[in-house]
N, C-alpha and C positions, 0 to 999 in steps of 0.2 A: 562547549567543546566543539560543536559543529563549525562555529565561526573560526576557531583556531585551525581546523582542518582546511577550511576554504582559504585561509591566508597562508597555508603551507607550513604552519607551525607544528603540526603533528603528522607523522608518516601515514601514508595511505593504508598500510597494513593494520592500523588501529581502527579502521572503519568497522562498524558493527554490521551484522547482516541486515538489520532494519534500515540503516542508512544507505546501504547498497541498493536495497529494494526500492527505496524512495526515488532513485534515479533511473530505474528501468522502466521501459514502456510495456513490457509483458512480464507478468509475475507468475511464478508457480503458485499453486493453491496454498501451500504452506507459507510462502512469503506474504501473500495477500492476507491470510489469516493473522499473521504476526503484525502486519501494519495496522489492521483494524482491531486487533486484540479479541478475535473471535476464533471459534474452532474451524478446522478444515471443512467439516461437514456443513457448517453454516455458509461457507463460501460456495460450496457445491449447490446448496439449496437456493442461495440468492442468485446464482447464475441461472439455475433452472427456472426460477420465478421471474427472471428478467430484471432484477434489481441491480445486478452487475453484468457487464458484458465480458464474454470470454471467447476463446477459440480453441479448437482441438488441433493439436500438433501430433503428427505421426499417428500411432494407433491408439488414439483416445487420450493422450496426455493433454490435460486442460491447462490453458494459460489465461490469466485475467488481465484485461487492459487496465493499466495504471490510471488512465483518464476516467474510467468508470468508477474506480475507488474514490477519486477526488469528487466526482459528481454526487456519489452516494453520500459522502460526508457533507457536502454543501446542501443537498436537499434535506438532510435530517438535522441540520444545525438548529438548536433551540433558541439561541440568542447570542448577541455579540457581548463580549466581556467589556465592561467599563472599568478601566484600571485607574481612573482619576480618583484622587482621595480628597 
């Protein structure tokens, strides 16, 4: 379905919140939690522990850098999938 959107075959309004979050540089805590399929509290803990990088905006509103999510996934990859049969 993502490829169809990229080719312009589906309207932009049918984008899911997760797909929108995938293209943002700064994510809200809830968006980061959705992308990684963890709780919001886990995101807060991981930022505090240094596993994710974030920044405060305004009066304490936390945003998580998308690049830090990607790095976390890459660091914790267990193996490459071999799809040859």
